[in-house]
ZADO-1210 file (C-alpha; in nm, 4 decimals, padded with zeros to 6 digits):
<atoms>
<atom x="-01.1100" y="01.2604" z="-00.0580" code="MET" pos="1"/>
<atom x="-00.8003" y="01.0706" z="00.0401" code="ARG" pos="2"/>
<atom x="-00.6877" y="00.7399" z="-00.0882" code="PHE" pos="3"/>
<atom x="-00.4002" y="00.5817" z="00.0655" code="ASP" pos="4"/>
<atom x="-00.2552" y="00.2603" z="-00.0807" code="LEU" pos="5"/>
<atom x="-00.0322" y="-00.0249" z="00.0547" code="ILE" pos="6"/>
<atom x="00.1434" y="-00.1676" z="-00.2276" code="THR" pos="7"/>
<atom x="00.5058" y="-00.3208" z="-00.2746" code="LEU" pos="8"/>
<atom x="00.4867" y="-00.1494" z="-00.6541" code="PHE" pos="9"/>
<atom x="00.3405" y="00.1935" z="-00.6121" code="PRO" pos="10"/>
<atom x="00.4806" y="00.2494" z="-00.9619" code="GLU" pos="11"/>
<atom x="00.1925" y="00.0149" z="-01.1065" code="PHE" pos="12"/>
<atom x="-00.0545" y="00.2308" z="-01.0698" code="PHE" pos="13"/>
<atom x="00.1191" y="00.5607" z="-01.2157" code="THR" pos="14"/>
<atom x="-00.0899" y="00.4920" z="-01.5758" code="SER" pos="15"/>
<atom x="-00.4311" y="00.3959" z="-01.4380" code="PRO" pos="16"/>
<atom x="-00.4637" y="00.6840" z="-01.2191" code="LEU" pos="17"/>
<atom x="-00.3748" y="00.9411" z="-01.4451" code="SER" pos="18"/>
<atom x="-00.6629" y="00.8633" z="-01.6994" code="SER" pos="19"/>
<atom x="-01.0522" y="00.8433" z="-01.6424" code="GLY" pos="20"/>
<atom x="-01.2259" y="00.9539" z="-01.3895" code="LEU" pos="21"/>
<atom x="-01.0174" y="00.9170" z="-01.1128" code="VAL" pos="22"/>
<atom x="-00.7144" y="01.0886" z="-01.2960" code="GLY" pos="23"/>
<atom x="-00.9871" y="01.4039" z="-01.3673" code="LYS" pos="24"/>
<atom x="-01.0090" y="01.4456" z="-00.9839" code="ALA" pos="25"/>
<atom x="-00.7053" y="01.4051" z="-00.8918" code="ILE" pos="26"/>
<atom x="-00.6134" y="01.6748" z="-01.1207" code="ALA" pos="27"/>
<atom x="-00.8861" y="01.8940" z="-00.9818" code="ARG" pos="28"/>
<atom x="-00.7552" y="01.8395" z="-00.6513" code="GLN" pos="29"/>
<atom x="-01.0798" y="01.6562" z="-00.5606" code="ILE" pos="30"/>
<atom x="-00.8887" y="01.3126" z="-00.4456" code="ALA" pos="31"/>
<atom x="-00.5185" y="01.2488" z="-00.3636" code="ALA" pos="32"/>
<atom x="-00.3454" y="00.9160" z="-00.3842" code="VAL" pos="33"/>
<atom x="-00.1494" y="00.8140" z="-00.1271" code="HIS" pos="34"/>
<atom x="00.1314" y="00.5179" z="-00.1543" code="PHE" pos="35"/>
<atom x="00.2884" y="00.3276" z="00.1443" code="THR" pos="36"/>
<atom x="00.5401" y="00.0690" z="00.0600" code="ASN" pos="37"/>
<atom x="00.5535" y="-00.2385" z="00.3187" code="PRO" pos="38"/>
<atom x="00.9545" y="-00.2657" z="00.2482" code="ARG" pos="39"/>
<atom x="00.9712" y="00.1079" z="00.4313" code="ASP" pos="40"/>
<atom x="00.8849" y="-00.0835" z="00.7490" code="PHE" pos="41"/>
<atom x="01.1067" y="-00.4060" z="00.7136" code="THR" pos="42"/>
<atom x="01.4416" y="-00.4054" z="00.9210" code="THR" pos="43"/>
<atom x="01.6794" y="-00.6259" z="00.7235" code="ASP" pos="44"/>
<atom x="01.8831" y="-00.5176" z="00.4989" code="LYS" pos="45"/>
<atom x="01.7427" y="-00.6170" z="00.1848" code="HIS" pos="46"/>
<atom x="01.3761" y="-00.4885" z="00.2682" code="HIS" pos="47"/>
<atom x="01.2430" y="-00.8553" z="00.2392" code="LYS" pos="48"/>
<atom x="00.8657" y="-00.8935" z="00.3139" code="VAL" pos="49"/>
<atom x="00.8156" y="-01.2387" z="00.1874" code="ASP" pos="50"/>
<atom x="00.7742" y="-01.4980" z="00.4500" code="ASP" pos="51"/>
<atom x="00.7900" y="-01.8721" z="00.4397" code="ALA" pos="52"/>
<atom x="00.4850" y="-02.1036" z="00.3964" code="PRO" pos="53"/>
<atom x="00.2596" y="-02.1797" z="00.6764" code="TYR" pos="54"/>
<atom x="00.2533" y="-02.5733" z="00.6870" code="GLY" pos="55"/>
<atom x="00.4715" y="-02.6124" z="00.3638" code="GLY" pos="56"/>
<atom x="00.3907" y="-02.6487" z="-00.0121" code="GLY" pos="57"/>
<atom x="00.4777" y="-02.4250" z="-00.2106" code="VAL" pos="58"/>
<atom x="00.4511" y="-01.9983" z="-00.2778" code="GLY" pos="59"/>
<atom x="00.5104" y="-01.6884" z="-00.0769" code="MET" pos="60"/>
<atom x="00.3609" y="-01.5022" z="00.1916" code="LEU" pos="61"/>
<atom x="00.4064" y="-01.1654" z="00.3180" code="ILE" pos="62"/>
<atom x="00.5348" y="-01.1057" z="00.6661" code="LYS" pos="63"/>
<atom x="00.2556" y="-00.9236" z="00.9275" code="PRO" pos="64"/>
<atom x="00.5039" y="-00.6993" z="01.0610" code="GLU" pos="65"/>
<atom x="00.5407" y="-00.4318" z="00.7937" code="PRO" pos="66"/>
<atom x="00.1965" y="-00.4638" z="00.6319" code="ILE" pos="67"/>
<atom x="00.0952" y="-00.3602" z="01.0358" code="PHE" pos="68"/>
<atom x="00.3634" y="-00.0941" z="01.0498" code="ALA" pos="69"/>
<atom x="00.2123" y="00.0207" z="00.6945" code="ALA" pos="70"/>
<atom x="-00.1281" y="00.0492" z="00.7785" code="ILE" pos="71"/>
<atom x="-00.0534" y="00.2147" z="01.1480" code="GLU" pos="72"/>
<atom x="00.1677" y="00.4918" z="00.9705" code="SER" pos="73"/>
<atom x="-00.1353" y="00.6266" z="00.7412" code="ILE" pos="74"/>
<atom x="-00.2826" y="00.9385" z="00.9642" code="PRO" pos="75"/>
<atom x="-00.5936" y="00.8572" z="01.0860" code="VAL" pos="76"/>
<atom x="-00.9041" y="01.0711" z="00.9456" code="LEU" pos="77"/>
<atom x="-01.2228" y="01.1775" z="01.1226" code="PRO" pos="78"/>
<atom x="-01.3693" y="00.9594" z="00.8518" code="ARG" pos="79"/>
<atom x="-01.1693" y="00.6468" z="00.7728" code="ARG" pos="80"/>
<atom x="-01.2735" y="00.3094" z="00.6232" code="GLU" pos="81"/>
<atom x="-00.9917" y="00.0464" z="00.6206" code="VAL" pos="82"/>
<atom x="-01.0235" y="-00.2227" z="00.3204" code="ILE" pos="83"/>
<atom x="-00.7900" y="-00.5171" z="00.2859" code="LEU" pos="84"/>
</atoms>
């Protein structure tokens, strides 16, 4: 079973994925987890994924272009579920 995670912080998942049932499944090669970082699909020199808030206000948004490019880079398998 293959899991693909799109995340800005792949190192965050090192500890949780190495323990418990998921860790055992990965160790026995029953499951595999692959990470895709949207920063790898940006076009600016700072690999910026933040965008200006829509309509004013506080907070930051993520640009859709790097997210879509990251999703499209994941191999298409016969059985596939996409969860956003």
